[in-house]
N, C-alpha and C positions, 0 to 999 in steps of 0.2 A: 504494500500500500504506500501511497505517497504521503507526504507530510500533512496535507490538508484532509486526509481521510478518504479521498476518492480512490476508486479502484482503477489501476492503470491496465490497459489492454494492449495487445500486440497491434501493430499498424493495420494489418489486414483482417482483424477480427470483426470489425463493424461496430455499430452502436445499438442502441435500444430499438430503433425502428427496424433495422435489418434483422435483428434476432427475433423480434415479434413477427415480422413478415415470414421468416423462415419457419417458425413454429406453427403459425396459423394458416399460412397460404400454401406451403409446400406439402404439409400433411405427412403422415407416416408412410413408410415404404413397404408396409405389410401387404398391400394389395398387388404387388408386382411378383409375378410368378418367376422363380428362378433367378431373382436379382442377386442374391449372395453367391449362388453356385456358378454363375457365369453364363446362363442361357442354355443353349442346346448342347446335346452330347457331342456333336461334331465340333463345336467351338471349344469345349473342354479338352477333347482329344487333340485338337490342333495346338492348344496352349501347352498341353503336356509334351507333345512332340517338340515344340519350339524350346521349351525349358530344357529338355534332355539334350537337344542340339547345342544350346548355349553352354551347358555344363561340360559337354564333351569338348567343345572348342576351347573353353577356359582351361580344362585339364591339359589339353594338348599344348597350349601356350605355356603353362607352368612347366611341363616336362621339357619343352624346347629351351626355355630360359635356364632351367637347371642343367641341361646338357651343355649349353653354351658356357655356363660358369665353370663346370667341371673341365671343359676343354681349355679354358683360359688358365685354370690352375695348373694343369699338366704342362702347358707350354711355357 
């Protein structure tokens, strides 16, 4: 809290009007089917494949860097 007792907020947090509008006009997300799970089964499968590919690529990069460091130590 600041010295005058007012609550300070982050610059992007918004004020009273924005928080009221979000609570009352946006409404709950309960009525959206599959909102948390990510939609269709195809979309989830594509996301899983993409994640596995990214992990594989990162693993290969780490191995390549490790091999380069080992080669530099030996020479």
